[in-house]
ZADO-1210 file (C-alpha; in nm, 4 decimals, padded with zeros to 6 digits):
<atoms>
<atom x="00.0000" y="00.0000" z="00.0000" code="MET" pos="1"/>
<atom x="00.1318" y="00.3427" z="-00.0955" code="ARG" pos="2"/>
<atom x="00.2591" y="00.5552" z="00.1908" code="ARG" pos="3"/>
<atom x="00.0712" y="00.8845" z="00.2255" code="PRO" pos="4"/>
<atom x="00.2785" y="01.1969" z="00.1770" code="SER" pos="5"/>
<atom x="00.3423" y="01.4511" z="00.4497" code="VAL" pos="6"/>
<atom x="00.1072" y="01.6877" z="00.2653" code="ALA" pos="7"/>
<atom x="-00.1700" y="01.4244" z="00.2767" code="GLU" pos="8"/>
<atom x="-00.1094" y="01.3454" z="00.6429" code="LEU" pos="9"/>
<atom x="-00.0894" y="01.6998" z="00.7732" code="ARG" pos="10"/>
<atom x="-00.4570" y="01.8131" z="00.7464" code="PRO" pos="11"/>
<atom x="-00.5760" y="01.4882" z="00.9070" code="VAL" pos="12"/>
<atom x="-00.3267" y="01.4416" z="01.1895" code="VAL" pos="13"/>
<atom x="-00.2734" y="01.8149" z="01.2517" code="HIS" pos="14"/>
<atom x="-00.6269" y="01.9535" z="01.2426" code="PRO" pos="15"/>
<atom x="-00.6778" y="02.3221" z="01.3305" code="PRO" pos="16"/>
<atom x="-00.6075" y="02.3874" z="01.6974" code="GLY" pos="17"/>
<atom x="-00.3699" y="02.0975" z="01.7649" code="VAL" pos="18"/>
<atom x="-00.0570" y="02.3134" z="01.7706" code="LYS" pos="19"/>
<atom x="-00.2365" y="02.6074" z="01.9321" code="ASP" pos="20"/>
<atom x="-00.3626" y="02.4326" z="02.2446" code="ARG" pos="21"/>
<atom x="-00.2683" y="02.6517" z="02.5385" code="ARG" pos="22"/>
<atom x="-00.2092" y="02.3689" z="02.7855" code="SER" pos="23"/>
<atom x="-00.1949" y="02.0650" z="02.5603" code="GLY" pos="24"/>
<atom x="00.0943" y="02.1322" z="02.3243" code="GLU" pos="25"/>
<atom x="00.4565" y="02.1650" z="02.4279" code="HIS" pos="26"/>
<atom x="00.6735" y="02.4334" z="02.2677" code="TRP" pos="27"/>
<atom x="00.9100" y="02.1649" z="02.1400" code="ALA" pos="28"/>
<atom x="00.6207" y="02.0008" z="01.9600" code="GLY" pos="29"/>
<atom x="00.5289" y="02.3258" z="01.7883" code="ARG" pos="30"/>
<atom x="00.8894" y="02.4128" z="01.7046" code="MET" pos="31"/>
<atom x="01.0157" y="02.0864" z="01.5558" code="TYR" pos="32"/>
<atom x="00.8794" y="01.7565" z="01.6852" code="MET" pos="33"/>
<atom x="00.5448" y="01.7716" z="01.5041" code="ARG" pos="34"/>
<atom x="00.7370" y="01.7968" z="01.1766" code="GLU" pos="35"/>
<atom x="00.9576" y="01.4998" z="01.2667" code="ILE" pos="36"/>
<atom x="00.6592" y="01.2937" z="01.3821" code="SER" pos="37"/>
<atom x="00.4880" y="01.3464" z="01.0464" code="LEU" pos="38"/>
<atom x="00.7803" y="01.1695" z="00.8788" code="ARG" pos="39"/>
<atom x="00.7536" y="00.8803" z="01.1239" code="VAL" pos="40"/>
<atom x="00.3751" y="00.8590" z="01.0742" code="ASP" pos="41"/>
<atom x="00.4260" y="00.7773" z="00.7068" code="ARG" pos="42"/>
<atom x="00.5844" y="00.4441" z="00.8006" code="TYR" pos="43"/>
<atom x="00.3219" y="00.3472" z="01.0583" code="LEU" pos="44"/>
<atom x="-00.0197" y="00.4459" z="00.9214" code="VAL" pos="45"/>
<atom x="-00.0413" y="00.1415" z="00.6910" code="ASN" pos="46"/>
<atom x="00.0816" y="-00.1084" z="00.9493" code="THR" pos="47"/>
<atom x="-00.0952" y="-00.2944" z="01.2295" code="ARG" pos="48"/>
<atom x="00.0714" y="-00.0750" z="01.4911" code="VAL" pos="49"/>
<atom x="-00.1949" y="00.0800" z="01.7149" code="THR" pos="50"/>
<atom x="-00.1842" y="00.4179" z="01.8905" code="PRO" pos="51"/>
<atom x="-00.1819" y="00.2465" z="02.2303" code="ASN" pos="52"/>
<atom x="00.1202" y="00.0367" z="02.1323" code="GLN" pos="53"/>
<atom x="00.3050" y="00.3574" z="02.0468" code="VAL" pos="54"/>
<atom x="00.1998" y="00.4979" z="02.3852" code="THR" pos="55"/>
<atom x="00.3547" y="00.1956" z="02.5592" code="TYR" pos="56"/>
<atom x="00.6825" y="00.2594" z="02.3745" code="VAL" pos="57"/>
<atom x="00.6566" y="00.6264" z="02.4728" code="MET" pos="58"/>
<atom x="00.6145" y="00.5291" z="02.8375" code="THR" pos="59"/>
<atom x="00.9207" y="00.3040" z="02.8304" code="VAL" pos="60"/>
<atom x="01.1291" y="00.5779" z="02.6663" code="ALA" pos="61"/>
<atom x="01.0296" y="00.8275" z="02.9363" code="GLY" pos="62"/>
<atom x="01.1033" y="00.5819" z="03.2162" code="ALA" pos="63"/>
<atom x="01.4464" y="00.5025" z="03.0716" code="LEU" pos="64"/>
<atom x="01.5500" y="00.8647" z="03.1285" code="ALA" pos="65"/>
<atom x="01.6224" y="00.7759" z="03.4934" code="ALA" pos="66"/>
<atom x="01.8752" y="00.4935" z="03.4337" code="PRO" pos="67"/>
<atom x="02.0231" y="00.6896" z="03.1410" code="ALA" pos="68"/>
<atom x="02.1101" y="00.9754" z="03.3765" code="LEU" pos="69"/>
<atom x="02.2985" y="00.7326" z="03.6019" code="LEU" pos="70"/>
<atom x="02.5683" y="00.6976" z="03.3370" code="VAL" pos="71"/>
<atom x="02.8518" y="00.9190" z="03.4671" code="PRO" pos="72"/>
<atom x="02.9652" y="01.2303" z="03.2887" code="GLY" pos="73"/>
<atom x="02.8244" y="01.4158" z="02.9926" code="VAL" pos="74"/>
<atom x="02.7236" y="01.0987" z="02.8083" code="TRP" pos="75"/>
<atom x="02.4662" y="01.0143" z="03.0745" code="GLY" pos="76"/>
<atom x="02.3108" y="01.3564" z="03.0335" code="ALA" pos="77"/>
<atom x="02.3106" y="01.3132" z="02.6554" code="VAL" pos="78"/>
<atom x="02.1363" y="00.9760" z="02.6901" code="LEU" pos="79"/>
<atom x="01.8802" y="01.1364" z="02.9202" code="GLY" pos="80"/>
<atom x="01.8001" y="01.4006" z="02.6596" code="VAL" pos="81"/>
<atom x="01.7718" y="01.1315" z="02.3892" code="VAL" pos="82"/>
<atom x="01.5257" y="00.9290" z="02.5978" code="MET" pos="83"/>
<atom x="01.3107" y="01.2331" z="02.6703" code="VAL" pos="84"/>
<atom x="01.3153" y="01.3407" z="02.3047" code="GLN" pos="85"/>
<atom x="01.2043" y="00.9900" z="02.2046" code="LEU" pos="86"/>
<atom x="00.9274" y="01.0181" z="02.4612" code="TYR" pos="87"/>
<atom x="00.8168" y="01.3476" z="02.3038" code="LEU" pos="88"/>
<atom x="00.8345" y="01.2017" z="01.9522" code="LEU" pos="89"/>
<atom x="00.6141" y="00.9056" z="02.0381" code="PHE" pos="90"/>
<atom x="00.3823" y="01.1358" z="02.2342" code="ASP" pos="91"/>
<atom x="00.3190" y="01.3177" z="01.9065" code="CYS" pos="92"/>
<atom x="00.2976" y="01.0010" z="01.6972" code="VAL" pos="93"/>
<atom x="00.0396" y="00.8150" z="01.9084" code="ASP" pos="94"/>
<atom x="-00.2199" y="01.0918" z="01.8790" code="GLY" pos="95"/>
<atom x="-00.1491" y="01.1465" z="01.5105" code="GLU" pos="96"/>
<atom x="-00.1824" y="00.7758" z="01.4420" code="LEU" pos="97"/>
<atom x="-00.5118" y="00.7724" z="01.6328" code="ALA" pos="98"/>
<atom x="-00.6479" y="01.0560" z="01.4176" code="ARG" pos="99"/>
<atom x="-00.5439" y="00.8914" z="01.0911" code="TRP" pos="100"/>
<atom x="-00.6759" y="00.5458" z="01.1834" code="LYS" pos="101"/>
<atom x="-00.9689" y="00.6860" z="01.3837" code="LYS" pos="102"/>
<atom x="-00.8728" y="00.4619" z="01.6735" code="GLN" pos="103"/>
<atom x="-00.9682" y="00.6549" z="01.9846" code="TYR" pos="104"/>
<atom x="-00.9958" y="00.5120" z="02.3358" code="SER" pos="105"/>
<atom x="-01.0161" y="00.6247" z="02.6954" code="LEU" pos="106"/>
<atom x="-00.7382" y="00.3793" z="02.7761" code="SER" pos="107"/>
<atom x="-00.5160" y="00.5716" z="02.5342" code="GLY" pos="108"/>
<atom x="-00.5897" y="00.8993" z="02.7124" code="VAL" pos="109"/>
<atom x="-00.5241" y="00.7347" z="03.0477" code="TYR" pos="110"/>
<atom x="-00.1960" y="00.5767" z="02.9364" code="LEU" pos="111"/>
<atom x="-00.0823" y="00.9080" z="02.7914" code="ASP" pos="112"/>
<atom x="-00.1294" y="01.0788" z="03.1276" code="ARG" pos="113"/>
<atom x="00.0502" y="00.7974" z="03.3125" code="VAL" pos="114"/>
<atom x="00.3452" y="00.8363" z="03.0744" code="ALA" pos="115"/>
<atom x="00.3557" y="01.2126" z="03.1331" code="ALA" pos="116"/>
<atom x="00.3678" y="01.1603" z="03.5097" code="TYR" pos="117"/>
<atom x="00.6351" y="00.8938" z="03.4757" code="LEU" pos="118"/>
<atom x="00.8664" y="01.0837" z="03.2405" code="CYS" pos="119"/>
<atom x="00.8803" y="01.3994" z="03.4538" code="ASP" pos="120"/>
<atom x="00.9376" y="01.1941" z="03.7685" code="ALA" pos="121"/>
<atom x="01.2028" y="00.9736" z="03.6061" code="ALA" pos="122"/>
<atom x="01.4121" y="01.2714" z="03.4964" code="VAL" pos="123"/>
<atom x="01.4081" y="01.4307" z="03.8423" code="LEU" pos="124"/>
<atom x="01.4752" y="01.1061" z="04.0283" code="VAL" pos="125"/>
<atom x="01.7575" y="01.0320" z="03.7848" code="GLY" pos="126"/>
<atom x="01.8980" y="01.3788" z="03.8467" code="LEU" pos="127"/>
<atom x="01.8924" y="01.3232" z="04.2232" code="GLY" pos="128"/>
<atom x="02.0713" y="00.9882" z="04.1949" code="LEU" pos="129"/>
<atom x="02.3204" y="01.1435" z="03.9551" code="ARG" pos="130"/>
<atom x="02.3939" y="01.4196" z="04.2073" code="ALA" pos="131"/>
<atom x="02.4351" y="01.1573" z="04.4823" code="ALA" pos="132"/>
<atom x="02.7275" y="01.0187" z="04.2771" code="ASP" pos="133"/>
<atom x="02.6319" y="00.6549" z="04.3328" code="ILE" pos="134"/>
<atom x="02.9119" y="00.5300" z="04.1063" code="TRP" pos="135"/>
<atom x="03.1760" y="00.7542" z="04.2617" code="GLY" pos="136"/>
<atom x="03.4633" y="00.6393" z="04.4781" code="GLU" pos="137"/>
<atom x="03.3584" y="00.8413" z="04.7822" code="GLY" pos="138"/>
<atom x="03.0618" y="00.8208" z="05.0145" code="ARG" pos="139"/>
<atom x="02.7209" y="00.8299" z="04.8449" code="ILE" pos="140"/>
<atom x="02.5385" y="01.1427" z="04.9565" code="ASP" pos="141"/>
<atom x="02.1747" y="01.0326" z="04.9674" code="TRP" pos="142"/>
<atom x="02.0568" y="01.3853" z="05.0494" code="LEU" pos="143"/>
<atom x="02.0660" y="01.4686" z="04.6787" code="TRP" pos="144"/>
<atom x="01.8730" y="01.1557" z="04.5895" code="ALA" pos="145"/>
<atom x="01.6125" y="01.2576" z="04.8466" code="PHE" pos="146"/>
<atom x="01.5870" y="01.6095" z="04.7028" code="LEU" pos="147"/>
<atom x="01.5534" y="01.4710" z="04.3502" code="GLY" pos="148"/>
<atom x="01.2741" y="01.2415" z="04.4655" code="THR" pos="149"/>
<atom x="01.1102" y="01.5355" z="04.6435" code="LEU" pos="150"/>
<atom x="01.1215" y="01.7352" z="04.3186" code="ALA" pos="151"/>
<atom x="00.9712" y="01.4383" z="04.1329" code="ALA" pos="152"/>
<atom x="00.6893" y="01.4152" z="04.3881" code="LEU" pos="153"/>
<atom x="00.6178" y="01.7847" z="04.3430" code="GLY" pos="154"/>
<atom x="00.6089" y="01.7479" z="03.9633" code="ALA" pos="155"/>
<atom x="00.3592" y="01.4619" z="03.9965" code="ILE" pos="156"/>
<atom x="00.1429" y="01.6515" z="04.2457" code="LEU" pos="157"/>
<atom x="00.1219" y="01.9551" z="04.0160" code="ILE" pos="158"/>
<atom x="-00.0110" y="01.7370" z="03.7333" code="LYS" pos="159"/>
<atom x="-00.2462" y="01.5629" z="03.9765" code="ALA" pos="160"/>
<atom x="-00.3845" y="01.8966" z="04.0961" code="GLU" pos="161"/>
<atom x="-00.4782" y="01.9773" z="03.7371" code="THR" pos="162"/>
<atom x="-00.6201" y="01.6345" z="03.6549" code="ASP" pos="163"/>
<atom x="-00.8189" y="01.6159" z="03.9782" code="LEU" pos="164"/>
<atom x="-01.0188" y="01.9213" z="03.8705" code="VAL" pos="165"/>
<atom x="-01.1739" y="01.7024" z="03.6020" code="GLY" pos="166"/>
<atom x="-01.2342" y="01.4236" z="03.8542" code="VAL" pos="167"/>
<atom x="-01.4029" y="01.6604" z="04.1001" code="ALA" pos="168"/>
<atom x="-01.6235" y="01.8136" z="03.8307" code="ARG" pos="169"/>
<atom x="-01.7225" y="01.4719" z="03.6967" code="HIS" pos="170"/>
<atom x="-01.8141" y="01.3433" z="04.0411" code="GLN" pos="171"/>
<atom x="-02.0126" y="01.6616" z="04.0987" code="GLY" pos="172"/>
<atom x="-02.2057" y="01.6090" z="03.7751" code="GLY" pos="173"/>
<atom x="-02.0498" y="01.9178" z="03.6113" code="MET" pos="174"/>
<atom x="-01.9280" y="01.9501" z="03.2490" code="PRO" pos="175"/>
<atom x="-01.5545" y="01.9646" z="03.1661" code="PRO" pos="176"/>
<atom x="-01.3847" y="02.2872" z="03.2679" code="VAL" pos="177"/>
<atom x="-01.3384" y="02.5624" z="03.0097" code="LYS" pos="178"/>
<atom x="-01.0044" y="02.7374" z="02.9597" code="GLU" pos="179"/>
<atom x="-01.1430" y="03.0721" z="03.0765" code="ALA" pos="180"/>
<atom x="-01.2256" y="02.9212" z="03.4171" code="ALA" pos="181"/>
<atom x="-00.8548" y="02.8873" z="03.4962" code="SER" pos="182"/>
<atom x="-00.8280" y="03.2614" z="03.5553" code="GLU" pos="183"/>
<atom x="-00.8333" y="03.3407" z="03.9302" code="PRO" pos="184"/>
<atom x="-01.1355" y="03.5351" z="04.0521" code="ARG" pos="185"/>
<atom x="-00.9107" y="03.7740" z="04.2475" code="SER" pos="186"/>
<atom x="-00.7359" y="04.0434" z="04.0426" code="SER" pos="187"/>
<atom x="-00.4286" y="04.0118" z="04.2657" code="GLY" pos="188"/>
<atom x="-00.4118" y="03.6370" z="04.2137" code="MET" pos="189"/>
<atom x="-00.4626" y="03.6832" z="03.8404" code="ALA" pos="190"/>
<atom x="-00.1688" y="03.9250" z="03.8281" code="LEU" pos="191"/>
<atom x="00.0506" y="03.6857" z="04.0250" code="ALA" pos="192"/>
<atom x="-00.0477" y="03.3999" z="03.7951" code="ARG" pos="193"/>
<atom x="00.0410" y="03.6018" z="03.4843" code="ARG" pos="194"/>
<atom x="00.3742" y="03.7014" z="03.6385" code="ALA" pos="195"/>
<atom x="00.4576" y="03.3375" z="03.7173" code="ALA" pos="196"/>
<atom x="00.3510" y="03.2398" z="03.3662" code="GLY" pos="197"/>
<atom x="00.5770" y="03.5037" z="03.2137" code="ALA" pos="198"/>
<atom x="00.8785" y="03.3858" z="03.4147" code="LEU" pos="199"/>
<atom x="00.7992" y="03.0200" z="03.3332" code="LYS" pos="200"/>
<atom x="01.0251" y="02.9003" z="03.6139" code="PHE" pos="201"/>
<atom x="00.7866" y="02.6104" z="03.6724" code="HIS" pos="202"/>
<atom x="00.8912" y="02.4611" z="03.3378" code="ARG" pos="203"/>
<atom x="01.2296" y="02.3726" z="03.4840" code="LEU" pos="204"/>
<atom x="01.0769" y="02.0686" z="03.6546" code="ILE" pos="205"/>
<atom x="00.9134" y="01.9338" z="03.3384" code="LEU" pos="206"/>
<atom x="01.0956" y="01.6394" z="03.1826" code="GLY" pos="207"/>
<atom x="01.1909" y="01.8048" z="02.8541" code="ILE" pos="208"/>
<atom x="01.3230" y="02.1279" z="03.0031" code="GLU" pos="209"/>
<atom x="01.4837" y="01.9519" z="03.3002" code="ALA" pos="210"/>
<atom x="01.6746" y="01.7120" z="03.0745" code="SER" pos="211"/>
<atom x="01.8182" y="02.0032" z="02.8754" code="LEU" pos="212"/>
<atom x="01.9203" y="02.1859" z="03.1930" code="VAL" pos="213"/>
<atom x="02.0858" y="01.8672" z="03.3205" code="ILE" pos="214"/>
<atom x="02.2881" y="01.8430" z="02.9996" code="LEU" pos="215"/>
<atom x="02.4089" y="02.2022" z="03.0321" code="VAL" pos="216"/>
<atom x="02.5167" y="02.1596" z="03.3962" code="VAL" pos="217"/>
<atom x="02.6774" y="01.8241" z="03.3125" code="ALA" pos="218"/>
<atom x="02.9018" y="02.0000" z="03.0611" code="VAL" pos="219"/>
<atom x="02.9871" y="02.2705" z="03.3169" code="ILE" pos="220"/>
<atom x="03.0613" y="02.0103" z="03.5840" code="ASP" pos="221"/>
<atom x="03.2775" y="01.8118" z="03.3408" code="ALA" pos="222"/>
<atom x="03.4887" y="02.1229" z="03.2942" code="ILE" pos="223"/>
<atom x="03.5034" y="02.1863" z="03.6688" code="GLY" pos="224"/>
<atom x="03.5661" y="01.8219" z="03.7565" code="GLY" pos="225"/>
<atom x="03.2939" y="01.7938" z="04.0228" code="ASP" pos="226"/>
<atom x="02.9142" y="01.7809" z="04.0687" code="LEU" pos="227"/>
<atom x="02.8652" y="02.1262" z="04.2190" code="PHE" pos="228"/>
<atom x="02.6258" y="02.2604" z="03.9562" code="TYR" pos="229"/>
<atom x="02.4385" y="01.9317" z="03.9253" code="THR" pos="230"/>
<atom x="02.3740" y="01.9396" z="04.2991" code="ARG" pos="231"/>
<atom x="02.2792" y="02.3059" z="04.2884" code="LEU" pos="232"/>
<atom x="02.0287" y="02.2205" z="04.0133" code="THR" pos="233"/>
<atom x="01.8738" y="01.9466" z="04.2279" code="VAL" pos="234"/>
<atom x="01.8274" y="02.1889" z="04.5180" code="ALA" pos="235"/>
<atom x="01.6771" y="02.4574" z="04.2928" code="VAL" pos="236"/>
<atom x="01.4384" y="02.2139" z="04.1255" code="MET" pos="237"/>
<atom x="01.3249" y="02.0725" z="04.4599" code="ALA" pos="238"/>
<atom x="01.2504" y="02.4273" z="04.5787" code="GLY" pos="239"/>
<atom x="01.0635" y="02.5111" z="04.2582" code="ILE" pos="240"/>
<atom x="00.8612" y="02.1893" z="04.2807" code="ALA" pos="241"/>
<atom x="00.7522" y="02.2551" z="04.6393" code="LEU" pos="242"/>
<atom x="00.6692" y="02.6195" z="04.5724" code="LEU" pos="243"/>
<atom x="00.4849" y="02.5459" z="04.2500" code="GLN" pos="244"/>
<atom x="00.2843" y="02.2666" z="04.4134" code="THR" pos="245"/>
<atom x="00.1524" y="02.5125" z="04.6708" code="LEU" pos="246"/>
<atom x="00.0985" y="02.7972" z="04.4234" code="LEU" pos="247"/>
<atom x="-00.0823" y="02.5745" z="04.1747" code="HIS" pos="248"/>
<atom x="-00.3131" y="02.4432" z="04.4469" code="LEU" pos="249"/>
<atom x="-00.3973" y="02.7991" z="04.5513" code="VAL" pos="250"/>
<atom x="-00.4493" y="02.8933" z="04.1856" code="SER" pos="251"/>
<atom x="-00.6975" y="02.6095" z="04.1349" code="VAL" pos="252"/>
<atom x="-00.8921" y="02.6955" z="04.4479" code="LEU" pos="253"/>
<atom x="-00.8938" y="03.0683" z="04.3630" code="ALA" pos="254"/>
<atom x="-01.0219" y="03.0128" z="04.0085" code="SER" pos="255"/>
<atom x="-01.3655" y="02.9130" z="03.8801" code="SER" pos="256"/>
<atom x="-01.2556" y="02.5641" z="03.7836" code="ARG" pos="257"/>
<atom x="-01.4380" y="02.4093" z="04.0801" code="LEU" pos="258"/>
<atom x="-01.7440" y="02.6318" z="04.0509" code="LYS" pos="259"/>
</atoms>
């Protein structure tokens, strides 16, 4: 069977609004990964591969970011970035394949969310273990592993706070929340939310951004011959995760999402 061209795939798998979703599309997807995924789609749309099977592969790729980061030196950080980029690629492909084949399922949506939780957590846990220097010759400093795990917990809780809005509304017999409802009812809270959004510091604990930061500090530490900046990054990310968990909870409660 003839493979469809990118031009034939694009209007079907990238319908209007896919790249413009405020909270559903990552900047890396808009910038480059959606174009790469289109090329991968061409080889899958005429096969028996299902969207959910791609999601399973995506989940494994995201989870492998943690052991990849345990490889000492810059190469471990490079492997971590590769695993996360593969996760992002398959995250694009599974939805595009579902649109082309018209194979939609709630299990696919559920698995996609599980993978998102797992990838973010894996990167931060891997960072903490990397900072603990478990393969080093000296004493393993488990404090950094603890802080990395704490950051991972915060990243998971932030996603859970968002997802639980839908759970609460469903159990209350309410329709899905609209985007406009995310704005806080208080003008002061709205201003603070916009300021935090402009700074985007919360993105540092997301798997894609975190993996890139880890690579940068790995290069710096390789030059310096120690793990100072890797450990500093763990501490900063743990602080951001805890702060953002609290701020996001307050933002949800101060908005109209539960009204």
